[in-house]
C-alpha positions as CSV (number, residue, x, y, z in Angstrom):
1,X,-33.1,-35.3,16.4
2,X,-31.3,-34.7,13.1
3,X,-31.2,-31.0,14.0
4,X,-29.6,-31.7,17.3
5,X,-26.9,-33.9,15.8
6,X,-26.1,-31.2,13.2
7,X,-25.8,-28.5,15.8
8,X,-23.6,-30.6,18.1
9,X,-21.4,-31.4,15.1
10,X,-21.0,-27.7,14.4
11,X,-20.0,-27.2,18.1
12,X,-17.3,-29.8,17.8
13,X,-15.9,-28.2,14.7
14,X,-16.0,-24.8,16.5
15,X,-14.1,-26.1,19.5
16,X,-11.4,-27.6,17.2
17,X,-11.1,-24.3,15.3
18,X,-10.7,-22.2,18.4
19,X,-8.1,-24.5,19.9
20,X,-5.9,-24.6,16.8
21,X,-3.1,-22.6,16.9
22,X,24.5,7.2,-9.5
23,X,24.5,10.9,-10.4
24,X,21.7,13.1,-9.3
25,X,20.6,13.4,-13.0
26,X,20.8,9.7,-13.8
27,X,18.2,8.6,-16.4
28,X,15.2,6.8,-15.0
29,X,14.5,3.4,-16.4
30,X,11.3,1.7,-17.4
31,X,11.6,-2.0,-18.5
32,X,8.7,-3.2,-20.7
33,X,8.7,-6.4,-22.7
34,X,5.5,-6.9,-24.6
35,X,4.5,-10.5,-25.2
36,X,1.9,-10.8,-27.9
37,X,-1.3,-12.8,-27.8
38,X,-1.4,-13.2,-31.6
39,X,-1.3,-9.9,-33.5
40,X,-2.9,-7.7,-30.9
41,X,0.4,-6.1,-29.9
42,X,1.2,-4.9,-33.4
43,X,0.0,-1.3,-34.2
44,X,-2.8,-1.4,-36.8
45,X,-4.1,-4.8,-35.8
46,X,-7.1,-4.4,-33.6
47,X,-7.4,-7.8,-32.0
48,X,-9.3,-8.4,-28.8
49,X,-9.0,-11.1,-26.2
50,X,-12.2,-12.5,-24.6
51,X,-10.2,-13.3,-21.5
52,X,-10.4,-11.1,-18.4
53,X,-7.0,-9.9,-17.0
54,X,-6.0,-12.4,-14.4
55,X,-4.9,-9.6,-12.0
56,X,-8.5,-8.5,-11.6
57,X,-9.4,-11.8,-9.8
58,X,-6.2,-11.6,-7.7
59,X,-7.2,-8.1,-6.6
60,X,-10.9,-8.9,-5.9
61,X,-12.1,-6.5,-8.6
62,X,-15.7,-7.6,-8.6
63,X,-16.1,-7.1,-4.9
64,X,-14.2,-3.8,-4.7
65,X,-15.9,-2.3,-7.8
66,X,-19.3,-2.8,-6.1
67,X,-18.0,-0.3,-3.6
68,X,-15.9,2.0,-5.8
69,X,-15.0,2.4,-9.5
70,X,-12.7,5.5,-9.4
71,X,-15.5,7.9,-10.3
72,X,-14.5,11.5,-9.8
73,X,-10.8,10.6,-9.4
74,X,-8.1,11.8,-11.9
75,X,-5.0,9.7,-12.5
76,X,-2.0,11.1,-14.3
77,X,0.1,8.6,-16.3
78,X,3.6,10.1,-16.4
79,X,5.1,7.9,-19.1
80,X,5.5,7.5,-22.9
81,X,2.0,9.0,-23.6
82,X,-1.4,7.4,-24.1
83,X,-2.9,6.3,-27.4
84,X,-6.3,7.8,-26.8
85,X,-7.5,6.2,-30.0
86,X,-7.6,2.7,-28.5
87,X,-11.2,1.7,-28.1
88,X,-10.7,0.9,-24.5
89,X,-9.7,4.5,-23.8
90,X,-12.3,6.3,-25.8
91,X,-13.4,9.3,-23.7
92,X,-11.2,8.3,-20.8
93,X,-8.2,10.6,-21.4
94,X,-9.3,14.1,-20.5
95,X,-6.1,16.1,-21.1
96,X,-2.4,15.9,-21.3
97,X,0.9,17.4,-22.2
98,X,3.9,16.5,-24.3
99,X,7.2,17.3,-22.6
100,X,9.4,15.3,-25.0
101,X,9.4,17.8,-28.0
102,X,9.9,15.2,-30.7
103,X,7.0,16.4,-32.7
104,X,5.0,13.2,-32.3
105,X,3.4,13.8,-28.9
106,X,0.2,15.5,-30.0
107,X,-0.4,17.0,-26.5
108,X,0.4,13.7,-24.8
109,X,-2.4,12.0,-26.8
110,X,0.0,9.8,-28.7
111,X,2.3,6.9,-27.8
112,X,5.1,5.6,-30.0
113,X,6.2,3.0,-27.6
114,X,3.1,1.5,-26.0
115,X,4.2,1.6,-22.4
116,X,1.9,4.4,-21.2
117,X,-1.1,3.0,-23.1
118,X,-0.7,-0.3,-21.4
119,X,-0.6,1.4,-18.0
120,X,-3.6,3.5,-18.9
121,X,-5.6,0.3,-19.8
122,X,-4.8,-1.3,-16.5
123,X,-6.2,1.7,-14.7
124,X,-9.3,2.7,-16.6
125,X,-9.9,0.6,-19.7
126,X,-13.6,0.6,-20.8
127,X,-15.5,-2.5,-21.8
128,X,-15.4,-3.2,-25.5
129,X,-17.4,-5.9,-27.3
130,X,-15.4,-9.0,-27.8
131,X,-12.8,-8.1,-25.2
132,X,-12.5,-9.1,-21.5
133,X,-10.2,-6.3,-20.7
134,X,-11.3,-3.7,-18.3
135,X,-9.5,-1.4,-15.9
136,X,-9.5,-1.9,-12.1
137,X,-10.8,1.7,-11.8
138,X,-12.9,2.0,-14.9
139,X,-14.6,5.3,-14.0
140,X,-11.4,7.1,-13.2
141,X,-10.3,9.7,-15.8
142,X,-6.7,10.0,-17.1
143,X,-4.2,12.7,-17.8
144,X,-1.5,11.8,-20.3
145,X,1.9,13.3,-19.3
146,X,4.4,12.3,-22.0
147,X,8.0,12.5,-20.6
148,X,9.9,10.1,-22.9
149,X,9.7,8.6,-26.3
150,X,11.6,5.4,-25.4
151,X,14.7,4.4,-23.5
152,X,16.5,3.1,-26.5
153,X,20.1,4.3,-27.0
154,X,19.0,6.2,-30.1
155,X,16.3,8.1,-28.4
156,X,18.5,8.8,-25.4
157,X,21.2,10.2,-27.6
158,X,18.6,12.5,-29.3
159,X,17.4,13.7,-25.9
160,X,14.1,11.9,-26.2
161,X,14.8,9.3,-23.5
162,X,13.7,9.6,-19.8
163,X,15.5,12.1,-17.7
164,X,15.1,13.1,-14.0
165,X,14.4,16.7,-14.9
166,X,11.6,15.8,-17.4
167,X,10.1,13.3,-15.0
168,X,10.1,16.0,-12.3
169,X,8.4,18.4,-14.7
170,X,5.8,15.8,-15.5
171,X,5.0,15.2,-11.8
172,X,4.7,19.0,-11.3
173,X,2.4,19.4,-14.3
174,X,0.2,16.5,-13.2
175,X,-0.1,17.9,-9.6
176,X,-0.9,21.3,-10.8
177,X,-3.5,20.2,-13.4
178,X,-5.9,18.2,-11.2
179,X,-4.3,14.8,-10.7
180,X,-5.3,13.0,-7.5
181,X,-3.0,10.0,-8.2
182,X,0.2,10.2,-10.3
183,X,1.5,7.0,-11.8
184,X,5.3,6.8,-12.4
185,X,6.3,3.5,-13.8
186,X,9.9,4.5,-13.7
187,X,12.8,4.5,-11.3
188,X,16.4,5.7,-11.0
189,X,19.2,4.8,-8.6
190,X,20.1,8.3,-7.5
191,X,18.3,10.8,-5.3
192,X,17.8,13.9,-7.5
193,X,16.8,17.1,-5.7
194,X,14.6,18.2,-8.5
195,X,12.7,14.9,-8.4
196,X,12.4,14.9,-4.6
197,X,11.0,18.5,-4.8
198,X,8.4,17.4,-7.4
199,X,7.1,14.5,-5.2
200,X,7.0,16.8,-2.2
201,X,5.0,19.4,-4.2
202,X,2.5,16.8,-5.4
203,X,1.9,15.7,-1.8
204,X,1.5,19.3,-0.7
205,X,-1.3,20.0,-3.2
206,X,-3.1,16.7,-2.5
207,X,-1.7,14.2,-5.0
208,X,-0.2,10.7,-4.3
209,X,2.8,9.6,-6.4
210,X,2.7,5.8,-7.0
211,X,6.1,4.7,-8.3
212,X,8.0,1.6,-9.5
213,X,10.5,0.1,-7.1
214,X,12.7,-0.9,-10.1
215,X,13.3,-3.9,-12.4
216,X,16.4,-6.0,-13.0
217,X,15.4,-6.4,-16.7
218,X,16.2,-2.7,-17.2
219,X,19.2,-2.6,-14.8
220,X,20.6,-6.2,-14.7
221,X,23.7,-5.2,-12.6
222,X,21.8,-3.2,-10.0
223,X,22.3,-4.1,-6.4
224,X,19.3,-4.2,-4.1
225,X,19.1,-0.6,-3.0
226,X,16.8,2.4,-2.8
227,X,15.3,3.7,-6.0
228,X,13.6,7.0,-6.8
229,X,11.0,8.5,-6.8
230,X,9.6,5.4,-5.0
231,X,12.0,5.9,-2.1
232,X,10.7,9.3,-1.2
233,X,8.6,9.5,2.0
234,X,5.6,10.9,0.2
235,X,5.6,8.3,-2.6
236,X,4.1,4.8,-2.5
237,X,6.7,2.3,-3.9
238,X,5.7,-0.8,-5.7
239,X,7.3,-4.2,-6.4
240,X,5.9,-6.8,-8.8
241,X,4.4,-10.0,-7.5
242,X,4.1,-13.3,-9.3
243,X,1.1,-15.6,-9.4
244,X,1.7,-16.6,-5.8
245,X,1.3,-13.0,-4.6
246,X,4.9,-12.6,-3.6
247,X,7.6,-10.4,-5.1
248,X,10.3,-12.2,-7.1
249,X,14.0,-11.4,-7.8
250,X,12.9,-9.8,-11.0
251,X,12.2,-6.7,-9.0
252,X,14.9,-4.6,-7.2
253,X,14.5,-5.0,-3.5
254,X,15.1,-2.2,-1.0
255,X,13.5,0.3,1.4
256,X,11.6,1.9,-1.4
257,X,9.2,-1.1,-1.6
258,X,5.9,-0.4,0.2
259,X,3.5,-2.8,-1.4
260,X,3.3,-5.4,-4.1
261,X,0.7,-6.1,-6.9
262,X,0.3,-8.3,-9.9
263,X,3.1,-7.7,-12.4
264,X,3.0,-10.6,-14.8
265,X,0.6,-11.8,-17.6
266,X,-0.8,-8.3,-17.8
267,X,-3.6,-8.2,-20.4
268,X,-4.3,-4.6,-21.3
269,X,-4.8,-2.0,-24.0
270,X,-2.2,-1.8,-26.8
271,X,-1.0,1.2,-28.8
272,X,-2.6,1.4,-32.2
273,X,-4.6,-1.8,-31.6
274,X,-6.8,-3.7,-29.2
275,X,-5.4,-6.0,-26.5
276,X,-2.0,-7.2,-25.7
277,X,-0.4,-9.5,-23.1
278,X,2.6,-7.9,-21.4
279,X,5.3,-9.4,-19.1
280,X,4.2,-13.0,-19.9
281,X,7.5,-14.4,-18.6
282,X,9.0,-11.8,-16.2
283,X,7.0,-9.8,-13.7
284,X,7.6,-6.1,-14.2
285,X,7.0,-3.4,-11.5
286,X,5.9,-1.0,-14.2
287,X,2.6,-2.9,-14.5
288,X,2.4,-3.6,-10.8
289,X,2.5,0.2,-10.3
290,X,-0.4,0.6,-12.7
291,X,-2.6,-1.7,-10.6
292,X,-1.6,0.1,-7.4
293,X,-2.4,3.4,-8.9
294,X,-5.8,2.1,-9.9
295,X,-6.4,0.7,-6.3
296,X,-5.3,4.1,-4.9
297,X,-8.0,5.7,-7.1
298,X,-10.6,3.5,-5.7
299,X,-9.5,4.4,-2.1
300,X,-9.5,8.1,-3.0
301,X,-13.0,7.9,-4.3
302,X,-14.2,6.2,-1.2
303,X,-12.3,8.5,1.2
304,X,-12.1,11.9,-0.6
305,X,-11.6,13.7,2.8
306,X,-8.3,11.8,3.4
307,X,-4.9,13.2,2.5
308,X,-2.7,11.3,0.0
309,X,-0.7,9.8,2.9
310,X,-3.9,8.2,4.3
311,X,-4.7,6.6,0.9
312,X,-1.2,5.0,0.9
313,X,-1.6,4.0,4.5
314,X,-4.8,2.1,3.9
315,X,-3.2,0.1,1.1
316,X,-0.2,-0.7,3.2
317,X,-2.0,-1.5,6.5
318,X,-4.4,-4.0,4.8
319,X,-1.9,-5.7,2.5
320,X,-1.5,-9.5,2.8
321,X,1.7,-10.4,4.6
322,X,3.1,-13.0,6.9
323,X,3.7,-10.7,9.9
324,X,1.1,-8.0,10.5
325,X,3.6,-5.8,12.3
326,X,6.6,-5.9,10.0
327,X,7.7,-5.0,6.5
328,X,10.7,-6.3,4.5
329,X,12.6,-5.0,1.5
330,X,11.2,-7.7,-0.8
331,X,7.4,-7.4,-0.3
332,X,7.2,-4.2,1.7
333,X,4.0,-4.4,3.7
334,X,2.6,-7.0,1.3
335,X,0.2,-7.7,-1.5
336,X,-2.5,-5.0,-1.8
337,X,-6.2,-5.7,-1.0
338,X,-8.2,-2.8,-2.4
339,X,-11.5,-3.8,-0.8
340,X,-10.0,-4.1,2.7
341,X,-8.2,-0.8,2.2
342,X,-11.5,0.9,1.6
343,X,-13.3,-0.8,4.4
344,X,-10.5,-0.3,7.0
345,X,-11.7,1.5,10.2
346,X,-8.3,2.7,11.5
347,X,-7.7,3.2,15.1
348,X,-4.7,3.4,17.4
349,X,-4.4,-0.4,17.5
350,X,-4.3,-1.0,13.7
351,X,-1.3,-3.1,13.0
352,X,1.3,-2.3,10.4
353,X,2.9,1.0,9.2
354,X,2.9,4.3,11.1
355,X,-0.6,5.7,11.0
356,X,-1.4,9.2,9.8
357,X,-4.6,9.1,11.8
358,X,-3.2,8.4,15.3
359,X,0.1,8.7,17.2
360,X,1.2,5.1,17.3
361,X,4.9,5.8,18.2
362,X,4.5,4.0,21.5
363,X,2.4,1.1,20.2
364,X,3.7,-2.3,21.5
365,X,3.2,-3.9,18.2
366,X,5.9,-1.9,16.4
367,X,8.6,-1.0,15.3
368,X,6.9,-0.3,11.9
369,X,10.1,0.1,9.9
370,X,11.7,-3.1,11.0
371,X,13.2,-5.2,8.3
372,X,13.4,-9.0,8.1
373,X,15.4,-11.2,5.8
374,X,13.5,-12.0,2.6
375,X,11.4,-15.1,3.2
376,X,10.0,-16.9,0.1
377,X,8.1,-19.4,2.1
378,X,4.3,-20.1,2.0
379,X,2.3,-17.8,-0.3
380,X,0.2,-15.2,1.6
381,X,-2.7,-16.5,-0.4
382,X,-2.4,-19.8,1.5
383,X,-2.7,-17.8,4.7
384,X,-5.8,-16.1,3.3
385,X,-7.3,-19.4,2.4
386,X,-6.7,-20.7,5.9
387,X,-8.3,-17.6,7.4
388,X,-11.3,-18.1,5.1
389,X,-11.6,-21.7,6.2
390,X,-11.5,-20.5,9.9
391,X,-14.2,-18.0,9.1
392,X,-16.4,-20.6,7.4
393,X,-16.0,-22.9,10.4
394,X,-16.9,-20.0,12.7
395,X,-20.0,-19.4,10.6
396,X,-20.9,-23.1,11.0
397,X,-20.4,-22.7,14.7
398,X,-22.9,-19.8,14.9
399,X,-25.5,-21.7,12.8
400,X,-25.0,-24.7,15.0
401,X,-25.7,-22.7,18.2
402,X,-28.8,-21.3,16.6
403,X,-29.9,-24.7,15.6
404,X,-29.5,-25.9,19.2
405,X,-31.6,-23.0,20.5
406,X,-34.3,-23.5,17.9
407,X,-34.6,-27.2,18.5
408,X,-34.6,-26.9,22.3
409,X,-37.3,-24.2,22.1
410,X,-39.4,-26.2,19.8
411,X,-39.0,-29.2,22.1
412,X,-40.1,-27.1,25.1
413,X,-43.0,-25.4,23.4
414,X,-44.4,-28.3,21.4
415,X,-47.5,-30.2,22.7
416,X,-47.2,-33.8,23.7
417,X,-47.3,-36.0,20.7
418,X,-50.6,-37.6,19.8
419,X,-50.1,-41.4,19.7
420,X,-52.3,-41.5,16.6
421,X,-50.2,-38.9,14.7
422,X,-48.3,-40.5,11.9
423,X,-46.4,-37.4,10.9
424,X,-42.6,-37.3,10.7
425,X,-40.4,-37.2,13.8
426,X,-43.3,-38.3,16.1
427,X,-45.2,-35.1,15.3
428,X,-42.5,-32.8,16.8
429,X,-42.0,-31.0,13.4
430,X,-44.6,-29.5,11.1
431,X,-43.8,-29.5,7.4
432,X,-42.9,-25.8,7.4
433,X,-40.6,-26.3,10.4
434,X,-38.8,-29.2,8.6
435,X,-38.2,-26.8,5.6
436,X,-36.6,-24.3,7.9
437,X,-34.3,-27.0,9.4
438,X,-33.3,-27.9,5.8
439,X,-32.4,-24.3,5.1
440,X,-30.0,-24.2,8.0
441,X,-28.3,-27.4,6.7
442,X,-27.9,-25.9,3.2
443,X,-26.2,-22.8,4.6
C-alpha cells in the first residue's frame, strides 16, 4: 500500500509539472586591476590560497573535466608574456616569442606586468600543494606571445605599449606556430585592416581567436560600440559576467559580444609569486576571455575534426540565456556552459546562432542576429535552477510510474495470503522486496 501511495503522489507531481507553464592604428587597451589576497600578488612572495577559483564551480569544471581537460590543444596567450617560473605553470609553456623588444622578454617567457601570467593560470594552471588554483583546461599547453610591456603612458611613449600592428603580428605568429586557440585579452575601438587580416589568417589555418569585448575601466568615456578584434566575424567576442551570470555595465556592450564568462574574483597565478585574486571589485573582460579560451580548448579536444567556427558555435548555441533564439549586445548569446558545448548534437533545429553544420537560413526560430534591449532581469542561473527542478520532478514521475507497475505486478503474481502468516503487509512483500521498495523511495 505504501508503494502505491508513493507512486500516485509522484504522478500528481508529474501532472502539475507538465501543466505549468578611432584611427585604424589606435592602441588596444587591456584593463587589469590586481586585488591582492595578502602578499601573493607581490613578486617574490610565493603565497598560495587553499581556495579554489569560484569561476570553476560556475563553469561546471568538475563535470566537464571528466570529459575533456584540453589535452593535445595549444593555446596562445597574446599578452604581456607569461612568467613560466610560477609553480602553477611549470612545464606548461612550450614556446613563445617576444615582439616588444625591450630586452626583458626572454623569448616571451617573462612578464613584467602580470596580466599574461594571470590569463595563463586561468587556462592551464597545474595543481600545487597548498593551493586550490587550477586551470579550466589543465592539460592544454601554452604559447607565450609577448606583444606589450604595459599600457602605462611611460611604456606607450617608449614604444612598449600595445599597438594594433604588434597585436596583429602576435596573432600571425601564434597561428603559424601551432596554436589552436588564440587568447587576446585586449580590444580597440577602430577596425584596423592589419588586425582584421591577422584574425582571418588564423581562421584559415585552423585557429580560433577569442577576444575581449572591452572594459570601461580602460576606456571610461567609450560608448557602447563594436570593438576589435572581437568584432571580426571569425573571432569569438567575450564580455565579463558578475556572480549572477550576467554581464554588467563594467563591460563595453556592442555587436562584438558573443558570450559571457566569469570576470570577477578571479583567483589565478601571479607573476613572480604564487596566487593572486584579480578583479575583486570590478568584472573585467580580460579574465572572462581567459575562461572562454580554456572552454574553447576543451571543446577543441573533444571535437578535433571541427573547424574553429564550429568550436565557437558550440559555445554560443549552448550558452545560458533568457531567449534561446536571440542575442543582445549585453550578454551576446549568454553565459558559456562548457559541458553542454561538448555534448551538443547539432542539427537543423538547434536554436541559437547560425549553424556552421547546417543551412538554417530559413529556420522559423530565427533571425539569429536580432538584438533586444538589455534586460537585467532574473539571473539565467535561476532559469537553470527551475529547469533542474523540472527535471527532478520528471525523474520522480518516472520512478512513480515504475513503482505502480512493480506493485501491480506483484499484486497480480503473489499467492493468496496465508491467514496464519504474520509477516508485514499481510504477506504480500518478502523482506527482499521491501528493501527494493525502500530503494525507490531513497532515489
